[in-house]
C-alpha positions in Angstrom: 96.1 83.7 103.5 98.7 82.4 106.0 98.7 84.0 109.5 102.2 85.5 109.0 101.2 87.1 105.7 97.9 88.3 107.2 99.7 89.8 110.2 102.1 91.6 107.8 99.2 92.9 105.7 97.5 94.3 108.8 100.7 95.9 109.9 101.2 97.6 106.5 97.6 98.8 106.6 98.0 100.1 110.1 101.2 102.0 109.1 99.4 103.5 106.1 96.5 104.6 108.3 98.9 106.3 110.7 100.6 108.1 107.8 97.3 109.2 106.4 96.1 110.5 109.7 99.3 112.4 110.4 99.3 114.0 106.9 95.7 115.1 107.3 96.5 116.7 110.7 99.4 118.5 109.0 97.1 119.7 106.2 94.6 121.0 108.8 97.1 122.7 111.1 99.4 124.2 108.4 99.1 125.8 105.0 100.9 122.9 103.3 98.1 122.4 100.7 98.2 126.0 99.5 102.0 126.2 99.7 102.6 123.2 97.5 100.1 124.1 94.8 101.3 127.7 94.7 104.6 126.4 93.3 102.8 125.5 90.1 101.1 128.9 89.6 102.5 132.1 88.2 100.6 135.3 88.0 102.2 136.1 84.6 102.1 132.6 83.0 99.3 130.9 84.9 99.4 127.2 85.6 102.4 125.1 84.7 100.7 121.9 83.6 99.2 122.7 80.2 102.6 123.7 78.9 104.6 120.7 80.3 104.8 117.7 78.0 104.8 115.0 80.8 102.3 116.7 83.1 99.9 117.4 80.2 100.2 113.8 79.0 99.1 112.5 82.4 96.2 114.9 82.3 95.1 113.3 79.0 95.4 110.7 77.5 97.2 108.8 80.3 94.1 109.1 82.5 91.9 107.5 79.9 94.4 104.7 79.4 94.7 104.0 83.1 90.9 103.7 83.3 90.3 101.7 80.1 93.1 99.1 80.0 92.0 97.1 83.1 88.4 97.1 81.8 89.7 96.0 78.4 91.4 93.1 80.1 88.7 92.2 82.5 85.5 92.5 80.5 86.6 90.2 77.6 87.8 87.6 80.1 84.5 87.8 81.9 82.5 87.4 78.7 84.7 84.5 77.5 84.4 82.7 80.8 80.8 81.9 79.9 81.9 80.2 76.7 81.3 76.4 76.5 84.5 76.1 74.4 87.2 73.8 75.7 89.8 76.4 74.7 88.3 79.0 77.1 87.6 76.5 79.9 90.6 77.7 82.0 89.3 81.3 81.9 86.4 80.3 84.1 88.7 80.1 87.1 89.5 83.7 86.7 86.0 85.1 86.4 86.1 86.8 89.7 89.4 88.4 88.9 88.0 89.6 85.6 85.1 91.2 87.4 87.5 92.9 89.8 89.3 94.5 86.8 86.0 95.9 85.6 84.3 96.9 88.9 87.2 98.6 90.6 87.8 101.2 87.9 84.2 101.5 86.7 82.4 101.7 90.0 85.2 102.4 92.4 86.8 105.3 90.5 83.9 106.2 88.2 81.1 106.3 90.8 82.4 106.2 94.4 85.3 108.6 94.0 84.3 110.7 91.1 80.6 111.1 91.9 79.6 110.1 95.4 82.6 111.4 97.4 83.1 114.5 95.2 79.4 115.4 95.6 79.5 114.7 99.4 82.6 116.8 100.3 82.1 119.3 97.4 85.5 120.8 98.1 86.1 123.7 95.6 89.0 123.3 93.2 92.2 125.2 94.0 91.6 127.7 91.2 88.9 129.2 93.3 91.3 129.9 96.0 93.5 132.0 93.7 90.5 134.0 92.4 88.1 134.2 95.3 90.2 133.1 98.3 87.9 130.1 98.9 89.6 127.2 100.7 88.3 124.1 102.5 90.5 121.5 104.3 90.5 117.8 103.4 87.5 115.9 104.8 85.8 119.2 105.5 82.4 119.3 103.9 81.8 122.4 101.8 78.1 122.9 102.5 77.9 126.0 100.3 78.8 123.8 97.3 77.2 120.6 98.5 76.2 118.2 95.7 78.6 119.7 93.1 80.5 116.8 91.5 82.9 119.1 89.7 84.8 119.3 92.9 88.4 118.8 94.1 88.2 116.1 96.7 89.2 113.4 96.0 91.0 113.4 92.6 89.5 111.1 90.0 92.6 111.2 87.8 94.8 110.1 90.7 92.3 107.3 91.5 92.8 105.9 88.0 96.5 105.4 88.8 96.1 103.9 92.3 93.3 101.5 91.2 96.0 99.4 89.6 96.7 98.0 93.1 94.0 95.5 92.3 96.6 93.6 90.3 98.4 92.9 93.6 95.4 91.3 95.1 94.5 89.4 91.9 98.0 87.9 91.8 98.3 87.5 95.6 99.2 83.8 95.3 101.8 84.4 92.6 104.7 82.0 92.3 106.1 82.3 88.7 108.4 85.1 87.8 105.9 86.7 85.4 103.1 86.5 88.0 105.4 88.0 90.7 106.3 90.8 88.3 102.6 91.6 87.8 101.9 91.4 91.5 104.7 93.7 92.7 105.6 95.6 89.5 102.1 96.3 88.1 100.2 96.0 91.4 102.5 98.0 93.8 105.3 100.0 92.1 103.3 101.1 89.1 100.3 102.6 91.0 102.6 104.3 93.5 104.7 105.9 90.7 101.8 106.8 88.4 99.6 107.9 91.3 102.3 110.2 92.5 103.0 111.7 89.1 99.3 112.1 88.4 99.0 114.0 91.7 101.7 116.4 90.6 100.0 116.7 87.2 96.6 117.6 88.7 98.2 120.2 91.0 100.0 121.7 88.0 96.6 122.3 86.4 95.2 124.0 89.4 92.5 121.4 89.7 93.6 119.5 92.9 95.5 120.0 96.1 98.1 117.6 97.3 95.7 116.2 99.9 93.2 115.4 97.1 95.8 113.1 95.6 96.7 111.4 98.9 93.1 110.8 99.9 92.3 109.6 96.4 94.9 106.9 96.9 93.4 106.0 100.3 89.8 105.9 99.1 90.8 103.9 96.0 92.8 101.4 98.1 89.8 100.9 100.4 87.4 100.4 97.5 89.7 97.9 95.9 89.9 95.9 99.1 86.1 96.0 99.4 85.6 94.7 95.9 88.3 92.0 96.4 86.3 90.5 99.3 82.9 91.2 97.8 83.8 89.3 94.7 85.5 86.5 96.6 88.9 86.9 94.9 90.9 85.4 97.9 88.6 82.3 97.7 89.1 82.1 94.0 92.9 82.3 94.4 92.8 79.4 96.9 90.7 77.3 94.6 93.1 77.9 91.7 96.1 77.0 93.9 94.5 73.7 94.9 93.1 72.8 91.5 95.0 70.6 88.9 96.3 72.3 85.8 93.9 72.1 82.8 95.1 70.7 79.5 95.5 73.3 76.7 92.8 73.1 74.0 93.3 74.1 70.4 91.3 77.2 69.2 88.7 76.9 66.6 87.3 79.5 64.2 84.4 80.0 66.6 86.9 80.7 69.4 88.5 83.5 67.3 85.1 85.0 66.6 84.2 84.9 70.3 87.5 86.6 71.1 87.0 89.4 68.5 83.5 90.1 69.8 84.6 90.0 73.4 87.2 92.6 72.7 85.3 94.8 70.3 82.2 95.3 72.3 84.0 96.5 75.5 86.2 98.7 73.3 83.2 100.3 71.7 81.6 100.8 75.1 84.7 102.4 76.6 85.2 104.7 73.6 81.6 106.0 73.9 82.1 106.4 77.6 85.3 108.3 77.4 84.1 110.5 74.5 80.8 111.3 76.4 82.7 112.5 79.4 85.2 114.7 77.6 88.1 112.2 77.8 87.5 111.8 81.5 89.4 115.1 82.0 86.9 116.7 84.4 87.4 114.3 87.3 
């Protein structure tokens, strides 16, 4: 990473940190969390989300798609990168990127955000505020509920949207129009838009506060950056940039068999995972 680019990256992260701190102070000092979610609740009709076509779509199946698609891209690529076939030789360069697409959603969203952080903060869901007047502020540990992973903070659904920022880091050295589209479109615009809509969707179901969505984005962003450096993605990008282009090989029947198996096995795994956890709707 060039010094100018690194400086710009640090400045963006500093600005995001200031905004996150300021919003958290606002949530602690005002009733913003309760005021915003109250707009989605009616004593006569209940929560708005289940009856809204877009918000209910984001509740399910959009959440499962956001979680599964990167893994369905990354896991087959990772498996094929170990093939000795000349046709798949170029994929070996992207092994670390493939691992990023698997680890960030599976461990970052699935374990860190949806299990570890939820169980640690154990913030009760907003529905409890409307029935029992129980409210905890963001980052406040609810010791009375400590260890309960069916919690509000942070939002697992929202994390599934923001985790797509990993495409920005995977395509950091992008130069072609298509790669630049993936870097900025899929890696920046898409997670911002989808993460924001998903936050509204979760609020409309009475399952999350606005601060749950904001902090879900912050935690997910931090986890993605952690995996980017842990897996050595920047180093892999530099090696790809310096390396000569590889000649294109012709696929054989065995290559097609490898491809089918590399796609079917992860698809079966994800189907069992999503079905086992009720469509990932409880996060």
